[in-house]
VOBA-1610 file (N, C-alpha, C; in pm, whole numbers, padded with zeros to 5 digits, always signed):
BEGIN
Met+00081-00121+00000Met+00000+00000+00000Met+00085+00126+00000Ile+00200+00120+00067Ile+00290+00236+00067Ile+00342+00262-00073Met+00382+00156-00144Met+00433+00173-00280Met+00323+00225-00372Leu+00202+00178-00352Leu+00090+00226-00433Leu+00064+00374-00406Ala+00074+00414-00280Ala+00055+00555-00245Ala+00164+00642-00307Val+00289+00593-00304Val+00400+00668-00365Val+00378+00681-00516Thr+00334+00572-00579Thr+00303+00577-00722Thr+00193+00678-00749Gly+00090+00678-00663Gly-00017+00775-00677Gly+00033+00918-00663Leu+00126+00939-00570Leu+00184+01072-00551Leu+00254+01120-00677Val+00339+01036-00733Val+00416+01073-00852Val+00322+01101-00970Phe+00229+01009-00991Phe+00135+01026-01102Phe+00049+01150-01080Gly+00010+01174-00955Gly-00071+01292-00925Gly+00003+01422-00949Leu+00133+01423-00921Leu+00213+01543-00948Leu+00216+01574-01097Val+00231+01469-01177Val+00235+01488-01323Val+00101+01539-01374Ile-00007+01477-01330Ile-00141+01523-01371Ile-00167+01664-01319Gly-00113+01694-01200Gly-00130+01828-01144Gly-00071+01935-01234Ser+00041+01903-01299Ser+00101+01998-01392Ser+00006+02026-01509Phe-00061+01922-01556Phe-00159+01940-01664Phe-00281+02018-01615Leu-00317+01999-01489Leu-00431+02073-01434Leu-00406+02223-01439Asn-00281+02264-01415Asn-00248+02406-01423Asn-00277+02461-01562Val-00249+02382-01664Val-00280+02423-01801Val-00431+02439-01819Cys-00506+02340-01768Cys-00652+02344-01782Cys-00713+02461-01705Ile-00660+02488-01585Ile-00712+02598-01504Ile-00697+02731-01578Tyr-00586+02748-01649Tyr-00562+02872-01723Tyr-00643+02877-01853Arg-00650+02766-01924Arg-00703+02770-02061Arg-00852+02742-02073Leu-00906+02654-01990Leu-01047+02617-02006Leu-01141+02737-01997Pro-01130+02821-01895Pro-01223+02935-01887Pro-01201+03039-01996Arg-01084+03036-02058Arg-01055+03128-02167Arg-01088+03066-02303Glu-01141+02943-02300Glu-01180+02869-02419Glu-01063+02851-02515Leu-00946+02820-02459Leu-00827+02792-02537Leu-00803+02642-02541Ser-00729+02596-02639Ser-00694+02455-02649Ser-00605+02415-02532Ile-00633+02299-02473Ile-00549+02251-02364Ile-00433+02166-02415Val-00423+02154-02546Val-00317+02072-02607Val-00212+02159-02674Asn-00254+02254-02752Asn-00163+02343-02825Asn-00197+02488-02796Pro-00097+02577-02794Pro+00048+02549-02803Pro+00103+02494-02672Pro+00229+02449-02672Pro+00291+02400-02548Pro+00299+02512-02444Ser+00317+02473-02319Ser+00324+02570-02210Ser+00441+02666-02230Ser+00419+02791-02191Ser+00522+02893-02206Ser+00516+02990-02089Cys+00618+03069-02072Cys+00621+03169-01966Cys+00515+03276-01995Pro+00430+03308-01900Pro+00326+03410-01923Pro+00385+03547-01955Asn+00509+03572-01913Asn+00570+03703-01931Asn+00644+03716-02064Cys+00744+03629-02085Cys+00827+03641-02206Cys+00783+03547-02319Lys+00686+03462-02293Lys+00629+03369-02392Lys+00727+03263-02440Thr+00839+03246-02370Thr+00935+03142-02406Thr+00878+03005-02372Pro+00877+02911-02468Pro+00828+02776-02437Pro+00908+02714-02322Ile+00839+02645-02234Ile+00904+02584-02118Ile+00964+02449-02158Lys+01092+02434-02134Lys+01162+02310-02167Lys+01114+02197-02075Pro+01120+02073-02123Pro+01074+01960-02040Pro+01144+01954-01905Trp+01274+01983-01902Trp+01347+01976-01775Trp+01315+02092-01680Asp+01247+02193-01732Asp+01200+02302-01647Asp+01053+02286-01611Asn+00996+02172-01649Asn+00854+02149-01626Asn+00830+02026-01539Ile+00930+01988-01461Ile+00915+01876-01368Ile+00835+01925-01248Pro+00723+01862-01220Pro+00636+01912-01112Pro+00710+01937-00981Val+00686+02051-00921Val+00739+02095-00791Val+00891+02110-00794Ile+00962+02009-00841Ile+01109+02010-00839Ile+01166+02125-00920Ser+01113+02144-01043Ser+01164+02252-01128Ser+01139+02388-01062Tyr+01026+02403-00998Tyr+00996+02530-00931Tyr+01100+02559-00823Ile+01137+02457-00749Ile+01237+02474-00642Ile+01373+02505-00701Leu+01414+02430-00804Leu+01546+02449-00864Leu+01559+02586-00931Leu+01449+02636-00985Leu+01451+02767-01052Leu+01419+02881-00955Ala+01405+02848-00826Ala+01374+02949-00723Ala+01247+03025-00756Gly+01152+02956-00820Gly+01024+03018-00849Gly+01030+03126-00956Lys+01128+03117-01049Lys+01142+03218-01154Lys+01158+03153-01290Cys+01121+03228-01394Cys+01143+03182-01531Cys+01293+03181-01560Arg+01341+03075-01622Arg+01484+03067-01654Arg+01526+03176-01752Lys+01437+03215-01842Lys+01472+03311-01947Lys+01467+03456-01900Cys+01355+03496-01838Cys+01336+03637-01806Cys+01338+03666-01656Ser+01348+03562-01576Ser+01355+03574-01429Ser+01226+03629-01367Gln+01119+03629-01444Gln+00990+03669-01390Gln+00944+03567-01286Lys+00889+03616-01175Lys+00842+03525-01071Lys+00726+03440-01120Ile+00729+03314-01083Ile+00623+03220-01117Ile+00533+03203-00995Ser+00404+03210-01017Ser+00309+03201-00906Ser+00327+03071-00828Leu+00317+03083-00697Leu+00327+02966-00609Leu+00209+02871-00630Arg+00107+02920-00697Arg-00009+02835-00721Arg+00028+02710-00802Tyr+00119+02726-00899Tyr+00151+02613-00987Tyr+00203+02491-00910Pro+00306+02505-00829Pro+00349+02387-00752Pro+00247+02346-00646Ser+00168+02441-00598Ser+00067+02408-00497Ser-00040+02315-00555Val-00085+02346-00677Val-00183+02260-00743Val-00124+02121-00768Glu+00000+02118-00815Glu+00066+01990-00840Glu+00078+01907-00713Leu+00121+01971-00606Leu+00140+01899-00479Leu+00006+01855-00421Leu-00095+01941-00428Leu-00227+01906-00377Leu-00282+01785-00450Asn-00272+01786-00582Asn-00322+01673-00661Asn-00245+01546-00629Gly-00113+01559-00615Gly-00030+01443-00583Gly-00064+01383-00448Leu-00081+01466-00348Leu-00111+01418-00213Leu-00249+01351-00208Leu-00345+01408-00279Leu-00479+01350-00279Leu-00481+01218-00355Tyr-00404+01207-00463Tyr-00392+01079-00535Tyr-00330+00974-00442Ala-00228+01014-00369Ala-00162+00921-00276Ala-00261+00875-00170Ala-00339+00967-00116Ala-00438+00932-00015Ala-00544+00839-00071Ala-00588+00865-00195Ala-00689+00780-00258Ala-00634+00640-00281Ala-00509+00631-00328Ala-00448+00500-00352Ala-00436+00421-00223Tyr-00398+00489-00116Tyr-00379+00422+00013Tyr-00514+00376+00070Gln-00616+00461+00058Gln-00744+00428+00120Gln-00826+00329+00039Phe-00830+00348-00094Phe-00920+00268-00177Phe-00852+00150-00245Gly-00719+00148-00246Gly-00647+00036-00305Gly-00653+00037-00457Trp-00579-00060-00516Trp-00573-00065-00662Trp-00695-00133-00720Gly-00740-00085-00833Gly-00853-00141-00906Gly-00897-00041-01010Trp-00993-00082-01091Trp-01042+00009-01195Trp-01109+00132-01136His-01149+00121-01009His-01213+00235-00944His-01115+00348-00913Leu-00987+00316-00897Leu-00890+00417-00854Leu-00872+00529-00956Pro-00852+00501-01086Pro-00843+00611-01182Pro-00969+00698-01183Leu-01084+00634-01161Leu-01209+00708-01160Leu-01214+00805-01041Ile-01174+00756-00924Ile-01171+00840-00805Ile-01071+00954-00822Cys-00957+00922-00881Cys-00856+01026-00905Cys-00908+01131-01003Ala-00982+01088-01103Ala-01041+01184-01198Ala-01139+01276-01127Leu-01217+01221-01034Leu-01310+01303-00956Leu-01235+01404-00871Ile-01126+01360-00810Ile-01044+01450-00728Ile-00989+01565-00813Ser-00933+01533-00928Ser-00876+01636-01016Ser-00984+01733-01065Ser-01103+01681-01092Ser-01211+01770-01138Ser-01250+01869-01029Met-01243+01826-00903Met-01274+01917-00792Met-01167+02026-00779Ile-01042+01989-00803Ile-00935+02089-00800Ile-00953+02189-00914Leu-00984+02140-01032Leu-01009+02229-01146Leu-01121+02327-01115Ile-01232+02274-01067Ile-01348+02358-01038Ile-01313+02463-00933Thr-01239+02423-00831Thr-01205+02515-00723Thr-01130+02637-00775Phe-01024+02616-00849Phe-00941+02729-00891Phe-01003+02809-01005Ile-01077+02743-01093Ile-01145+02817-01200Ile-01255+02904-01141Asp-01329+02848-01046Asp-01438+02925-00984Asp-01383+03042-00902Leu-01271+03023-00836Leu-01209+03132-00762Leu-01167+03246-00854Asp-01115+03211-00971Asp-01064+03313-01064Asp-01173+03378-01148Phe-01271+03298-01194Phe-01366+03347-01293Phe-01512+03340-01249Gln-01539+03280-01132Gln-01676+03260-01084Gln-01762+03184-01185Ile-01699+03086-01249Ile-01772+02996-01339Ile-01726+02852-01313Ile-01813+02758-01346Ile-01778+02617-01342Ile-01804+02562-01481Pro-01701+02532-01559Pro-01719+02496-01701Pro-01801+02369-01720Asp-01890+02373-01821Asp-01966+02254-01858Asp-01874+02142-01906Ala-01756+02180-01956Ala-01662+02080-02007Ala-01616+01984-01897Ile-01635+02025-01772Ile-01600+01937-01658Ile-01724+01863-01609Thr-01833+01935-01587Thr-01948+01876-01519Thr-02032+01785-01608Leu-02055+01822-01733Leu-02141+01740-01818Leu-02080+01603-01848Pro-01952+01597-01892Pro-01892+01464-01908Pro-01884+01389-01775Gly-01865+01464-01665Gly-01859+01401-01534Gly-01988+01327-01500Met-02103+01388-01532Met-02231+01321-01507Met-02238+01188-01581Ile-02201+01190-01707Ile-02209+01070-01791Ile-02114+00962-01737Ile-01993+01001-01703Ile-01895+00905-01652Ile-01943+00847-01518Gly-01997+00933-01432Gly-02047+00885-01304Gly-02157+00783-01320Leu-02254+00813-01407Leu-02364+00720-01431Leu-02315+00590-01494Ala-02227+00603-01594Ala-02182+00485-01667Ala-02098+00391-01581Ser-02026+00446-01485Ser-01934+00364-01406Ser-01996+00313-01275Ser-02112+00366-01240Ser-02169+00337-01107Ser-02199+00189-01086His-02244+00120-01189His-02287-00019-01174His-02170-00117-01180Phe-02059-00074-01243Phe-01949-00168-01267Phe-01821-00134-01190Ile-01798-00005-01164Ile-01666+00036-01114Ile-01672+00115-00984Met-01758+00217-00980Met-01752+00313-00871Met-01797+00253-00738Pro-01709+00250-00636Pro-01751+00199-00505Pro-01840+00300-00434Asp-01926+00249-00347Asp-02009+00334-00263Asp-01925+00376-00143Pro-01891+00505-00131Pro-01805+00548-00019Pro-01871+00533+00117Phe-02001+00503+00119Phe-02071+00492+00246Phe-02107+00348+00283Ser-02062+00253+00202Ser-02087+00112+00230Ser-01959+00033+00212Met-01942-00071+00291Met-01821-00152+00285Met-01832-00252+00170Asn-01729-00250+00081Asn-01717-00350-00025Asn-01842-00361-00112Ala-01898-00247-00151Ala-02017-00246-00236Ala-02001-00139-00343Leu-02057-00167-00461Leu-02059-00068-00567Leu-02173+00030-00543Leu-02159+00149-00600Leu-02263+00250-00581Leu-02395+00204-00642Gly-02389+00153-00765Gly-02510+00107-00833Gly-02572+00215-00917Phe-02629+00175-01031Phe-02684+00271-01126Phe-02802+00347-01066Thr-02889+00275-00995Thr-03007+00341-00937Thr-02966+00449-00838Ala-02870+00416-00750Ala-02823+00514-00652Ala-02756+00632-00720Ser-02689+00606-00832Ser-02623+00713-00907Ser-02726+00808-00968Val-02832+00752-01025Val-02939+00834-01083Val-03007+00917-00975Ile-03037+00851-00862Ile-03101+00923-00751Ile-03010+01036-00701Gly-02880+01007-00692Gly-02786+01109-00648Gly-02779+01225-00745Leu-02776+01195-00875Leu-02773+01301-00976Leu-02897+01389-00966Leu-03013+01327-00954Leu-03137+01404-00944Leu-03143+01482-00812Ala-03099+01418-00704Ala-03101+01485-00574Ala-03013+01610-00576Gly-02893+01596-00633Gly-02803+01710-00639Gly-02851+01816-00736Gly-02890+01775-00856Gly-02929+01871-00958Gly-03059+01943-00926Val-03162+01867-00888Val-03293+01927-00864Val-03291+02016-00740Ser-03229+01968-00631Ser-03228+02048-00509Ser-03155+02180-00529Phe-03043+02177-00600Phe-02968+02301-00621Phe-03034+02389-00728Tyr-03108+02328-00820Tyr-03184+02408-00916Tyr-03292+02488-00843Leu-03358+02424-00747Leu-03460+02494-00668Leu-03397+02605-00585Ile-03279+02576-00528Ile-03210+02680-00452Ile-03174+02798-00541Ala-03128+02767-00664Ala-03091+02873-00758Ala-03212+02959-00792Leu-03330+02896-00809Leu-03451+02972-00839Leu-03491+03061-00721Leu-03485+03004-00601Leu-03526+03079-00483Leu-03429+03191-00448Ser-03300+03170-00478Ser-03199+03270-00446Ser-03195+03383-00548Arg-03264+03366-00661Arg-03272+03469-00765Arg-03134+03520-00807Gly-03052+03429-00849Gly-02920+03466-00897Gly-02810+03449-00796Gly-02845+03411-00674Gly-02742+03391-00573Gly-02660+03267-00596Met-02711+03176-00681Met-02638+03055-00715Met-02651+03033-00865Gly-02542+02994-00929Gly-02542+02980-01074Gly-02570+02839-01121Gly-02589+02827-01252Gly-02614+02697-01312Gly-02495+02602-01299Gly-02374+02659-01289Gly-02257+02574-01274Gly-02260+02493-01145Asp-02308+02556-01037Asp-02321+02485-00909Asp-02424+02372-00920Val-02531+02398-00994Val-02636+02297-01012Val-02579+02175-01083Lys-02507+02198-01192Lys-02449+02087-01269Lys-02339+02017-01191Met-02265+02093-01113Met-02161+02033-01030Met-02220+01935-00930Met-02329+01974-00865Met-02391+01886-00766Met-02456+01765-00832Ala-02508+01784-00952Ala-02561+01669-01025Ala-02449+01571-01056Met-02335+01622-01097Met-02219+01535-01125Met-02175+01463-00998Leu-02164+01536-00889Leu-02120+01474-00764Leu-02220+01368-00718Gly-02348+01394-00739Gly-02449+01295-00704Gly-02434+01168-00783Ser-02395+01179-00911Ser-02377+01059-00993Ser-02258+00976-00947Phe-02161+01039-00881Phe-02043+00969-00831Phe-02062+00920-00687Leu-02130+00998-00605Leu-02134+00972-00461Leu-02270+00929-00408Gly-02376+00939-00492Gly-02508+00902-00447Gly-02571+01010-00361Trp-02695+00984-00315Trp-02768+01088-00241Trp-02704+01117-00106Lys-02642+01017-00045Lys-02575+01042+00083Lys-02459+01139+00064Gly-02388+01123-00048Gly-02280+01216-00079Gly-02331+01356-00104Val-02446+01367-00171Val-02508+01498-00195Val-02543+01564-00062Phe-02605+01488+00026Phe-02644+01541+00157Phe-02522+01591+00234Leu-02418+01509+00241Leu-02301+01545+00320Leu-02223+01659+00255Thr-02210+01655+00123Thr-02140+01763+00053Thr-02210+01897+00073Thr-02342+01896+00062Thr-02419+02019+00083Thr-02404+02070+00225Leu-02412+01979+00322Leu-02399+02018+00463Leu-02262+02078+00490Leu-02158+02008+00447Leu-02021+02055+00473Leu-01989+02181+00394Gly-02031+02185+00267Gly-02007+02304+00185Gly-02074+02427+00240Ser-02198+02411+00287Ser-02272+02525+00345Ser-02206+02572+00474Leu-02163+02476+00556Leu-02097+02511+00681Leu-01967+02587+00656Leu-01886+02535+00564Leu-01759+02601+00532Leu-01783+02739+00470Gly-01882+02746+00379Gly-01913+02873+00316Gly-01959+02977+00416Ser-02039+02934+00513Ser-02088+03026+00616Ser-01973+03077+00702Leu-01885+02988+00740Leu-01772+03027+00824Leu-01680+03127+00752Ile-01651+03098+00626Ile-01566+03189+00548Ile-01637+03323+00526Gly-01768+03317+00499Gly-01844+03440+00480Gly-01843+03528+00604Ile-01860+03466+00721Ile-01856+03542+00847Ile-01717+03601+00869Ala-01614+03521+00837Ala-01476+03569+00854Ala-01449+03689+00763Leu-01501+03687+00640Leu-01481+03799+00548Leu-01551+03926+00600Ile-01668+03908+00659Ile-01742+04024+00714Ile-01668+04082+00834Val-01620+03993+00921Val-01558+04038+01046Val-01419+04096+01023Phe-01337+04025+00943Phe-01196+04063+00931Phe-01163+04146+00807Lys-01246+04134+00703Lys-01217+04207+00579Lys-01316+04319+00551Gly-01415+04332+00636Gly-01512+04438+00617Gly-01603+04419+00499Lys-01620+04296+00453Lys-01708+04269+00340Lys-01853+04275+00386Gly-01940+04307+00290Gly-02082+04309+00321Gly-02146+04174+00299Arg-02270+04158+00345Arg-02340+04031+00330Arg-02371+04000+00185Lys-02372+04102+00100Lys-02404+04081-00041Lys-02278+04058-00126Thr-02161+04052-00062Thr-02038+04023-00135Thr-02045+03883-00195Lys-02018+03872-00324Lys-02026+03742-00391Lys-01902+03658-00360Val-01927+03539-00310Val-01821+03444-00282Val-01853+03316-00359Pro-01765+03269-00446Pro-01795+03147-00523Pro-01818+03028-00430Phe-01924+02952-00458Phe-01962+02840-00373Phe-01895+02710-00415Gly-01851+02705-00542Gly-01792+02582-00595Gly-01677+02527-00511Pro-01581+02611-00468Pro-01470+02559-00387Pro-01515+02494-00257Phe-01620+02547-00194Phe-01668+02488-00070Phe-01736+02353-00096Leu-01810+02346-00206Leu-01871+02219-00242Leu-01766+02116-00279Ala-01660+02162-00347Ala-01552+02071-00384Ala-01484+02014-00261Leu-01456+02100-00164Leu-01394+02054-00040Leu-01487+01961+00036Gly-01615+01997+00041Gly-01713+01911+00107Gly-01722+01774+00043Ser-01715+01770-00091Ser-01724+01642-00162Ser-01603+01554-00133Leu-01485+01614-00120Leu-01366+01536-00090Leu-01369+01481+00052Val-01420+01562+00144Val-01438+01513+00281Val-01538+01398+00281Ala-01646+01412+00204Ala-01746+01306+00194Ala-01685+01179+00134Leu-01602+01196+00032Leu-01539+01082-00033Leu-01449+01005+00062Phe-01365+01076+00136Phe-01266+01010+00220Phe-01319+00973+00360Phe-01409+01057+00412Phe-01450+01037+00552Phe-01602+01027+00569Gly-01675+01016+00458Gly-01820+01018+00465Gly-01879+00910+00555Arg-01830+00788+00541Arg-01885+00679+00622Arg-01862+00704+00771Ile-01743+00750+00805Ile-01711+00778+00945Ile-01803+00886+01001Ile-01822+00993+00921Ile-01905+01105+00967Ile-02050+01063+00986Leu-02106+00992+00886Leu-02245+00953+00896Leu-02267+00844+01001Asp-02168+00756+01020Asp-02178+00658+01128Asp-02182+00726+01264Trp-02108+00835+01275Trp-02109+00912+01400Trp-02241+00986+01417Tyr-02291+01040+01305Tyr-02414+01121+01310Tyr-02539+01035+01322Phe-02538+00921+01247Phe-02650+00826+01251Phe-02597+00689+01290Pro-02563+00668+01415Pro-02500+00542+01457Pro-02587+00420+01425Gly-02523+00324+01355Gly-02591+00198+01325Gly-02689+00202+01210Arg-02700+00319+01141Arg-02800+00330+01034Arg-02739+00337+00895Ile-02606+00346+00887Ile-02543+00357+00755Ile-02492+00220+00716Gly-02545+00166+00602Gly-02508+00032+00559Gly-02403+00034+00451
//
């Protein structure tokens, strides 16, 4: 399991580097394949040996080799975050066809978090394919994070998708613009992967985290109650907590009732 976790870490770091490309290009509707990555300042293409996740950033002291422009700390942070979460997923869930699927879900949450923070949008290019993949894999691959040694199942996936999508659609209508369609599709996608229990826990945790951050912004930053704060990052964090610790939390909250 340790070797599997280390493998997950390395693979996650590599995928994390690609996530940085997607975070920059997807909301700008640019190709994620061409052109190759380059320095945002001098536009010099980045050499392969300067694009080693985390390590190159350290060796270059966080600067472009050509123009010495500072490189945002976000780039290695995204790589490291993705790598650590892949390692945790490999260690907790073990090897199987489900592991790449879980890792894809993790990476999609990282993408959504940073894109929503920067642009206040959640791209359909992430959520719509995610719904299809979640539904298609539920009966054969995707484990139920709230049950021991059981698959989620197609019916539970459909119920989760509807629970997430419909409930957040109603919230969006009632809030009159306080919540966007991206959040609705995101919760539908998460429901297809995690089922209705995952929707419940993700919503609970996301709302709690969002409220705490909102209060902190009012108290410490002088923000008003009408200040717009993207909700996607809180839902993403809530979904990851549900994925890794959902059974433990619900067993504590509903002792003896979670199968």
